[in-house]
C-alpha positions in Angstrom: -9.7 -23.8 -5.6 -7.0 -25.7 -3.8 -5.5 -22.3 -3.3 -8.7 -20.6 -2.1 -9.2 -23.8 0.6 -5.9 -23.2 1.8 -5.9 -19.7 2.7 -9.3 -20.7 4.6 -7.4 -23.3 6.3 -5.0 -21.5 7.4 -7.1 -18.5 8.7 -7.3 -19.4 12.5 -3.6 -19.7 12.9 -3.1 -16.2 11.4 -5.6 -14.5 13.1 -4.3 -16.0 16.7 -1.0 -14.9 15.4 -2.3 -11.4 15.2 -2.6 -10.9 18.9 0.9 -8.4 18.8 -0.5 -6.4 16.4 -3.6 -6.0 18.4 -2.2 -5.7 21.3 0.3 -2.4 20.0 -3.4 -1.0 18.5 -4.4 -1.0 22.1 -1.0 0.5 23.4 -1.8 3.1 20.8 -5.1 4.1 21.8 -3.8 4.0 25.7 -1.5 6.8 24.5 -3.9 8.6 22.7 -6.4 8.6 25.5 -3.0 9.9 27.8 -2.7 12.6 25.5 -6.0 14.0 25.0 -6.1 13.6 29.0 -3.3 15.9 28.7 -4.1 18.3 25.9 -7.6 18.5 25.9 -10.3 18.1 23.3 -9.6 21.6 21.3 -6.5 19.9 20.5 -6.9 16.2 20.5 -10.4 15.0 21.2 -10.4 11.5 23.2 -11.0 8.0 21.1 -14.6 7.5 22.3 -15.3 11.1 21.1 -13.4 10.3 17.4 -15.3 7.0 17.6 -18.2 8.5 17.9 -18.1 11.2 15.1 -16.7 8.2 12.9 -19.8 6.2 13.7 -22.0 9.1 12.7 -20.3 9.7 9.5 -20.5 6.2 8.7 -24.5 5.8 10.1 -25.1 8.8 8.0 -23.7 7.9 4.4 -21.5 10.9 4.7 -18.6 8.5 4.6 -18.5 6.2 2.2 -19.0 8.4 -1.0 -15.3 10.1 0.1 -13.8 6.9 1.1 -14.8 4.9 -2.1 -13.2 8.2 -4.4 -10.4 7.7 -2.5 -9.6 4.1 -2.4 -10.6 4.2 -6.6 -7.8 6.8 -6.5 -5.4 5.4 -4.8 -5.4 1.8 -6.4 -5.9 2.9 -9.7 -2.5 4.7 -9.5 -0.9 1.8 -7.0 -2.1 -0.8 -9.8 -0.6 0.9 -12.6 2.1 1.2 -10.3 2.4 -2.1 -9.4 1.9 -3.2 -13.7 4.5 -0.8 -14.3 7.2 -0.9 -11.7 7.1 -5.0 -11.6 7.2 -5.4 -15.1 10.2 -3.3 -15.6 11.9 -4.5 -12.5 12.1 -7.9 -13.8 13.1 -6.9 -17.2 16.0 -4.6 -15.7 17.3 -7.3 -13.2 17.8 -10.1 -16.3 20.5 -7.5 -17.2 23.6 -5.8 -14.9 23.6 -3.4 -17.6 20.1 -2.8 -17.1 20.0 -2.5 -13.4 22.9 0.0 -13.6 21.6 2.4 -15.9 18.2 2.2 -14.3 19.2 2.7 -10.5 20.2 6.7 -11.6 16.3 7.3 -12.1 15.2 5.1 -8.9 16.9 7.4 -6.8 15.8 10.6 -8.8 12.2 9.4 -8.2 12.9 8.3 -4.6 14.3 11.8 -3.8 11.5 13.8 -4.8 9.1 14.6 -2.8 5.2 13.6 -3.9 4.5 17.5 -3.0 6.4 18.3 -5.9 5.2 15.4 -8.4 1.5 17.1 -7.0 2.3 20.8 -8.0 3.6 19.4 -11.5 0.3 17.0 -11.8 -1.7 19.9 -11.0 -0.4 21.7 -13.7 -0.7 19.1 -16.1 -3.8 17.6 -15.4 -5.6 20.4 -13.6 -8.0 19.6 -10.7 -9.7 16.5 -11.6 -8.9 12.4 -10.8 -5.6 12.9 -13.0 -3.9 14.8 -10.0 -4.6 12.4 -7.5 -3.7 9.4 -10.2 -0.7 10.2 -10.9 0.7 11.4 -7.7 0.2 7.9 -6.5 1.8 6.1 -9.7 4.6 7.9 -9.4 5.2 7.7 -6.1 4.8 4.2 -5.9 6.6 3.4 -9.2 9.9 3.2 -7.5 9.0 1.2 -4.5 7.7 -1.5 -6.5 10.5 -1.5 -9.4 13.2 -1.9 -6.9 11.3 -4.9 -5.1 11.1 -6.4 -8.6 14.4 -6.0 -9.5 16.2 -7.0 -6.7 14.0 -10.3 -6.6 14.6 -11.0 -10.2 19.1 -10.5 -9.5 19.0 -12.5 -6.7 17.5 -16.1 -8.5 20.2 -18.5 -7.8 22.3 -19.1 -11.3 22.1 -22.7 -9.9 18.6 -23.5 -10.2 18.5 -21.4 -14.0 21.0 -23.9 -14.8 19.5 -26.9 -13.2 16.3 -25.9 -15.6 18.8 -25.7 -18.8 20.2 -28.7 -17.9 16.9 -30.5 -17.5 15.1 -29.1 -20.3 12.4 -27.7 -17.7 8.9 -26.4 -19.7 8.7 -22.9 -19.7 5.8 -22.8 -17.6 7.1 -24.8 -14.8 10.5 -22.5 -14.8 8.3 -19.6 -14.7 5.9 -21.0 -12.3 7.5 -23.1 -9.7 11.1 -21.6 -9.4 11.0 -17.4 -10.6 8.3 -16.2 -9.5 8.1 -18.1 -5.9 11.1 -16.4 -5.3 10.4 -12.8 -7.0 7.0 -12.8 -5.1 8.9 -12.8 -1.7 10.5 -9.6 -2.9 7.3 -8.1 -4.4 5.3 -8.9 -1.9 6.6 -6.6 0.6 7.3 -4.2 -2.0 3.2 -4.0 -2.9 2.5 -3.8 1.0 4.6 -0.2 1.4 3.0 0.9 -1.9 -0.3 0.3 -0.9 0.2 2.1 2.7 2.0 4.9 0.6 -0.6 4.9 -2.3 -3.7 6.4 0.7 -1.7 8.7 2.4 -0.2 10.4 -1.3 -3.8 10.3 -2.6 -5.2 11.8 0.5 -2.7 14.9 0.3 -3.6 14.9 -3.5 -7.3 15.3 -2.5 -6.6 17.6 0.1 -4.9 20.7 -2.2 -6.1 19.8 -5.3 -9.8 18.5 -5.5 -13.5 18.9 -4.0 -13.8 15.3 -3.3 -12.9 12.2 -1.5 -11.6 12.1 2.1 -8.6 14.7 1.0 -11.0 17.1 0.6 -13.2 16.1 3.4 -10.3 16.8 5.7 -9.7 20.3 4.6 -13.3 21.4 5.4 -13.1 19.8 8.6 -9.6 21.8 9.0 -11.5 25.1 8.1 -14.1 24.6 10.6 -11.7 24.1 13.3 -13.1 20.3 13.9 -10.7 17.9 15.5 -12.5 15.3 15.8 -14.1 15.0 12.3 -10.4 15.6 11.3 -9.4 12.5 13.4 -12.3 10.5 12.5 -11.3 10.8 8.7 -8.0 10.1 9.3 -9.0 6.7 11.3 -11.7 5.7 8.6 -8.7 6.1 6.0 -6.3 4.0 8.6 -8.8 1.5 9.5 -9.5 0.5 5.4 -5.7 0.6 5.1 -5.2 -2.0 7.6 -8.1 -4.1 6.9 -7.0 -4.8 2.8 -3.3 -5.1 4.3 -4.4 -7.5 6.9 -7.2 -9.0 5.3 -5.7 -9.1 2.2 -2.5 -8.6 1.4 -0.4 -10.4 4.7 -2.6 -13.9 4.5 -1.6 -14.2 0.4 1.7 -13.2 1.3 2.3 -16.0 4.0 0.6 -18.6 1.5 3.3 -17.4 -1.1 6.1 -17.9 0.9 4.5 -21.1 2.3 4.5 -22.4 -1.4 7.9 -21.2 -1.4 9.3 -22.7 1.4 7.8 -26.3 0.0 9.2 -26.3 -3.4 13.2 -25.4 -2.1 
């Protein structure tokens, strides 16, 4: 309950600090308007017409089933990557040998493009949920793993020695010393993986499924409907921004404040 109160108390300051992000979004919309005026609606519809199409998709109820399907696949793959990558990365960070052995695997996973994993997933899992979920998982796994590994490897050895010397309980070691430090590395990795999960899920749906935002984009592309295409893209981006800045970023700030208070 105390953590929730701290989040609510810091909400006004957090909202006020978002003016820079809002200004950058408005600048993007202004550049979009200029580009639409130059290229014309066939190539790049203007923001107002795109927002009108998006509004009609939302009002008619056509947007919600596709968005929820994509969100389910993206978040399921992300949660699997967070669970496996965080635990494996922290375990590998406890041993220099394990960290060195895992490096080539991480490089391999990072270097292999998601489209290659998607082709393999289509052969393994067919045209159902398994393909986008697996593709999201394997694309996000190395990002989370590296964050957990770096957070564990950079733990202050003096703090470890002090904890042993004073015989601190394991709960205090984990929750007051280790986790606040590791979280400072994990949360940026999780946020990066969150963005990747939505992009990869939409790409996988575009090629491998008959539902979801990616499939809706494929239909809009086949009809040469640029307005609908941009509307679906805008819906995904808006959902991603809401998750990141409405949920992940306030939690990250609170954890960083906790870490600084305990330092």
